[in-house]
LOLUM-758324 format. One record per residue: residue in three letters; y, z, x of N, C-alpha, C, CB in turn. Coordinates in steps of 0.05 Angstrom, whole numbers, padded with zeros to 5 digits, always signed. Atoms other than C-alpha are relative to their C-alpha. Glycine has a CB too. Layout:
BEGIN
ALAYZXYZXYZXYZX
...
This chain:
BEGIN
MET+00004+00013-00014+00413+00044+00219+00024-00009+00022-00011-00015-00013
PRO-00023-00004-00018+00460+00034+00283+00020-00030-00007-00014+00003+00037
ASP-00028+00021+00008+00530-00008+00266-00013-00034+00005+00036+00009+00028
PRO-00003+00029-00003+00506-00074+00301-00022-00012-00026-00011-00010+00036
ILE+00025+00004+00021+00442-00075+00254+00018-00005-00032-00025+00035+00000
ARG-00012+00002+00027+00490-00064+00191+00017-00023-00005+00016+00022-00005
GLU-00017+00024+00005+00536-00120+00208-00021-00026-00008+00019-00007+00030
LEU+00018+00014+00002+00475-00161+00217-00013-00006-00027-00014+00009+00016
VAL+00011-00004+00030+00449-00138+00149+00014-00003-00016-00010+00020-00006
ALA-00028+00013+00014+00516-00155+00119-00001-00025+00002+00027+00006+00011
ILE-00003+00027-00008+00516-00221+00148-00024-00012-00015+00000-00004+00032
LEU+00028+00009+00018+00442-00238+00121+00006+00004-00032-00028+00022+00008
GLN-00003-00009+00030+00466-00205+00051+00023-00030-00011+00019+00041-00003
ALA-00019+00017+00007+00523-00253+00052-00010-00025-00003+00021+00001+00017
ALA+00009+00035-00006+00492-00323+00074-00026+00000-00024-00016-00010+00042
LEU+00019+00009+00022+00428-00304+00022+00016-00003-00028-00024+00022-00004
THR-00019+00000+00027+00486-00295-00030+00002-00035-00008+00037+00016+00007
LEU-00012+00026-00003+00513-00365-00013-00022-00022-00007+00012-00004+00028
LEU+00024+00017+00013+00441-00400-00013-00009+00006-00030-00025+00005+00016
GLN+00001-00011+00030+00431-00364-00081+00016-00022-00018+00015+00032-00003
GLN-00019+00005+00027+00485-00388-00113+00000-00037+00003+00040+00019+00004
HIS+00000+00027-00001+00482-00461-00089-00030-00010+00002+00017-00009+00023
HIS+00031+00019-00007+00404-00473-00080-00021+00022-00016-00011-00004+00044
PRO+00007-00014+00017+00377-00423-00137-00030+00001+00000+00011-00007-00021
THR+00022+00006+00004+00317-00453-00148-00023-00015+00024+00006-00012-00020
GLU+00016+00004-00023+00294-00472-00080-00019+00016+00009+00013-00001+00019
PRO+00020-00022-00005+00225-00439-00063+00005+00017+00029-00031-00015+00002
GLY-00011-00016-00032+00249-00422+00008+00018+00019+00006+00012-00018+00017
VAL-00015-00023+00009+00308-00388-00019-00016+00025-00013+00020-00010-00020
ARG+00008-00021+00016+00271-00349-00066-00018+00020+00022-00018-00012-00028
SER+00014-00009-00012+00220-00335-00016+00009+00019+00026-00013-00018+00003
LEU-00016-00017-00023+00269-00307+00038+00014+00023-00013+00024-00018+00017
THR-00020-00024+00018+00308-00266-00018-00019+00027-00007+00013-00014-00036
THR+00015-00027-00001+00247-00231-00029-00016+00018+00018-00013-00002-00015
ARG-00001-00009-00021+00224-00224+00035+00023+00019+00011-00002-00020+00012
PHE-00024-00019-00001+00294-00193+00051+00000+00022-00014+00023-00012-00008
GLU-00003-00023+00019+00292-00148-00007-00027+00015+00013-00001-00009-00036
ALA+00024-00007-00008+00221-00129+00017+00005+00018+00032-00018-00029+00001
TRP-00005-00017-00029+00250-00108+00089+00019+00020-00007+00014-00020+00027
GLU-00025-00020+00001+00307-00074+00062-00010+00026-00012+00027-00011-00017
ARG+00015-00022+00008+00261-00025+00021-00014+00016+00019-00018-00008-00018
ARG+00009-00015-00026+00225-00014+00084+00016+00013+00013-00010-00016+00019
GLN-00020-00018-00016+00284+00016+00117+00012+00025-00009+00022-00015+00005
LYS-00012-00028+00012+00297+00069+00073-00029+00017-00002+00018-00004-00033
PRO+00023-00022-00003+00249+00120+00087+00005+00023-00032+00007+00021+00036
GLY+00001-00017+00019+00227+00170+00031+00006+00028+00005-00021-00003-00010
PRO+00001-00032-00010+00229+00246+00028-00023+00005+00014+00000+00022-00022
PRO+00036-00008-00021+00178+00276+00083-00023+00005-00013-00001+00029+00019
GLY+00027+00003+00014+00114+00269+00067-00005-00021-00025-00007+00028-00010
GLU+00003+00020+00022+00117+00218+00011-00004-00029+00008+00025+00002-00017
THR+00013+00026-00002+00081+00155+00015+00016-00016-00015-00028-00002-00009
HIS-00012+00021+00007+00124+00097+00005-00021-00031-00003+00021+00000+00020
LEU+00021+00024+00002+00081+00035-00025+00016-00017-00012-00028+00004-00017
ALA-00017+00016+00010+00117-00029-00044-00027-00029+00006+00036+00001+00017
PHE+00013+00024+00000+00075-00097-00062+00021-00024-00008-00024+00002-00021
ALA-00012+00024+00008+00102-00169-00063-00021-00026-00002+00022-00004+00020
THR+00019+00019-00005+00074-00239-00062+00019-00016+00009-00018-00009-00021
ILE-00014+00018-00011+00094-00296-00021-00012-00023+00008+00011+00009+00019
LEU+00015+00032-00006+00077-00376-00010+00001+00000+00028+00015-00030-00013
SER+00002+00008-00029+00050-00386+00060+00013-00023+00005-00027-00003+00009
ASN-00001+00029-00014+00089-00434+00097-00013-00024+00013+00010+00003+00012
ARG+00019+00014-00008+00037-00455+00130-00019-00018-00014-00011+00013+00010
THR+00020+00006+00022-00020-00462+00081+00003-00009-00024-00011+00017-00006
LYS-00017+00004+00016+00025-00463+00023-00021+00015-00024+00010-00032-00001
ARG+00014-00025+00020-00024-00404-00010+00015+00015-00004-00022+00017+00008
GLY-00010-00027+00006-00002-00346-00045-00013+00020+00023-00010+00010-00033
LEU+00004-00029-00021-00008-00280-00005+00010+00019-00015+00016+00002+00031
VAL-00008-00027+00008-00004-00211-00020+00017+00011+00022-00023+00019-00005
GLU-00015-00012-00021+00050-00169+00018-00005+00031-00012+00034-00011+00004
MET+00005-00032+00008+00031-00092+00017+00017+00009+00021-00033+00014+00001
THR-00015-00019-00016+00079-00038+00050-00007+00024+00001+00023+00001-00005
VAL+00006-00022-00002+00058+00025+00065+00017+00011+00020-00026+00001+00003
ASN-00020-00012-00009+00115+00067+00089+00016-00022+00015-00009+00023+00015
GLN-00019+00024-00015+00148+00015+00143-00014-00022+00003+00010+00007+00030
GLU+00024+00028-00015+00080-00027+00162-00003-00014-00026-00039+00011+00014
LEU+00005+00023+00018+00075-00090+00125-00028-00009+00012+00026-00024+00001
VAL+00020+00010-00004+00010-00122+00113-00004-00023-00020-00019+00020+00001
GLN+00007+00034+00020-00005-00197+00094-00028-00007-00011+00005-00031+00022
MET+00027+00005-00001-00066-00212+00063-00007-00020-00021-00016+00026-00002
ASP+00012+00019+00021-00102-00271+00016-00005+00010-00025-00023-00010+00008
VAL+00006-00010+00030-00119-00261-00056-00028+00012-00001+00002-00025-00022
ALA+00027-00010+00001-00191-00255-00043+00004+00028+00016-00023-00023+00015
LYS+00001-00026-00018-00174-00196+00012+00019+00023-00020+00017-00006+00037
ALA-00007-00012+00019-00127-00167-00038-00012+00012-00019+00011-00010-00007
ARG+00023-00010+00017-00181-00162-00095-00020+00021+00011-00016-00022-00006
TYR+00016-00015-00011-00227-00131-00043+00015+00032-00002-00004-00013+00029
VAL-00013-00025-00007-00177-00078-00025+00008+00015-00024+00024-00006+00017
ALA-00005-00014+00027-00157-00065-00099-00024+00014-00014+00011-00020-00021
GLY+00024-00007+00016-00231-00055-00116-00010+00027+00023-00025-00031-00006
MET-00001-00028-00015-00234-00006-00051+00016+00025-00008+00010-00005+00025
LEU-00014-00022+00017-00181+00032-00084-00008+00019-00021+00017-00011-00012
LEU+00016-00013+00027-00211+00041-00148-00026+00018+00003-00010-00025-00019
GLY+00022-00019-00005-00273+00068-00118+00009+00025+00016-00024-00015+00016
ALA-00014-00023-00015-00237+00113-00074+00012+00022-00026+00027-00014+00022
ILE-00010-00017+00019-00200+00141-00131-00022+00015-00020+00019-00016-00016
GLU+00018-00014+00018-00261+00151-00173-00015+00019+00022-00021-00021-00018
ALA+00018-00019-00019-00297+00184-00110+00024+00024+00002-00011-00016+00036
ALA-00021-00022-00003-00230+00231-00107-00004+00014-00025+00032-00011+00003
ILE+00010-00018+00026-00243+00248-00183-00023+00019+00000-00006-00016-00021
SER+00026-00014+00002-00314+00262-00178-00003+00023+00027-00026-00024+00001
ASP+00003-00015-00018-00303+00303-00109+00015+00026-00018+00012-00013+00029
GLU-00018-00017+00011-00249+00343-00150-00023+00016-00017+00025-00015-00018
LEU+00018-00018+00015-00298+00360-00204-00028+00011+00010-00005-00013-00024
ILE+00019-00015-00018-00357+00372-00160+00007+00027+00005-00003-00014+00026
TYR-00014-00019-00010-00317+00420-00126+00000+00031-00018+00028-00014+00003
THR-00006-00024+00021-00289+00458-00189-00028+00008-00013+00022-00011-00027
PHE+00026-00010+00012-00363+00457-00212-00013+00025+00009-00019-00019+00003
LEU+00017-00013-00022-00394+00488-00153+00013+00027+00002+00000-00017+00031
THR-00018-00027-00005-00337+00544-00145+00003+00017-00031+00037-00010+00012
THR+00000-00019+00027-00326+00564-00222-00026+00004-00012+00016-00013-00023
LYS+00021-00005+00015-00392+00553-00253-00032+00007+00019-00001-00028-00018
VAL+00020-00017-00020-00444+00559-00193+00001+00032+00019-00002-00020+00020
GLY-00013-00025-00010-00403+00614-00166+00000+00000+00037-00019+00027-00014
LEU+00002+00001-00030-00405+00584-00089+00031+00005+00008-00014-00030+00011
ASP-00030-00007-00013-00350+00605-00044+00009-00025+00013+00001+00024+00024
ASP-00019+00024-00015-00294+00557-00014-00017-00014+00018+00025+00011+00019
HIS+00013+00015-00016-00332+00540+00047-00031-00013-00009-00001+00016+00022
ALA+00033+00010+00004-00405+00534+00012+00003-00020-00020-00022+00024-00012
ALA-00010+00021+00016-00370+00491-00040+00001-00027+00019+00030+00008-00013
THR-00013+00023-00022-00336+00443+00019-00026-00006+00003+00020+00009+00031
ARG+00018+00011-00015-00403+00438+00053-00018-00014-00023-00015+00020+00019
ALA+00018+00007+00019-00443+00422-00011+00009-00023-00011-00006+00019-00020
LEU-00017+00021+00006-00388+00372-00027-00007-00027+00019+00029+00010+00004
TRP+00006+00014-00013-00399+00341+00039-00028-00022-00005+00000+00015+00019
ASP+00023+00015+00007-00469+00328+00025-00003-00029-00022-00015+00021-00011
PHE-00008+00015+00024-00454+00299-00046+00013-00028+00011+00023+00018-00018
ARG-00011+00026-00017-00408+00252-00008-00016-00022+00012+00013+00008+00022
THR+00021+00020-00026-00466+00231+00043-00013-00018-00020-00031+00019+00021
LEU+00017+00015+00013-00507+00211-00017+00007-00024-00013-00009+00015-00015
ARG-00014+00021+00025-00458+00179-00065+00008-00031+00017+00035+00016-00016
GLN-00016+00025-00017-00427+00135-00004-00009-00010+00029+00030+00009+00005
GLY+00018-00002-00023-00476+00138+00056+00021+00009+00023-00017-00029+00005
SER-00013-00015-00017-00418+00174+00094+00026+00022-00011+00010-00020+00018
PRO-00011-00024+00012-00381+00239+00085+00036-00010+00000-00009+00032+00021
SER-00035+00008+00002-00305+00206+00102+00006-00020-00009+00015-00004+00022
ALA-00004+00027+00015-00311+00131+00077-00003-00012-00019-00005-00012+00005
VAL+00010+00019+00022-00313+00093+00014-00004-00025+00013+00020-00003-00025
ASN+00000+00022-00003-00340+00030+00028+00012-00009+00033+00015-00009-00024
PRO-00019-00006-00026-00312+00032+00108+00000-00024+00015-00011+00024+00021
ASN+00000+00018-00017-00317-00038+00127+00033-00008-00001-00022-00023-00008
């Protein structure tokens, strides 16, 4: 981080500390603290090739509804609870599909005796049968 930004971050940290000391139960202070901590985490890149994931909850100032914040590397996405549940379901489906892909590929290469190229092509066909597309699980 450039020096002016570091100075600003230090000022914000000091201001948050004062707010926390004098108004520890104030929802706005807790929300601001949570968001600042999430921002700080997003500023720390992980090792090359590693995906950094973070999740937090916030209360919308406008609607007073709970939201889920998801950070992937340095990209922040906010979603309502229904969308977060939908995303969680999609993730679980993709996990099961990945396990299935690995099992099918291993079976085709070790038991059926297909070479890598033929097994990959057959897996492509299995994916299309399973999810309607060889590249996306529930692509909306």
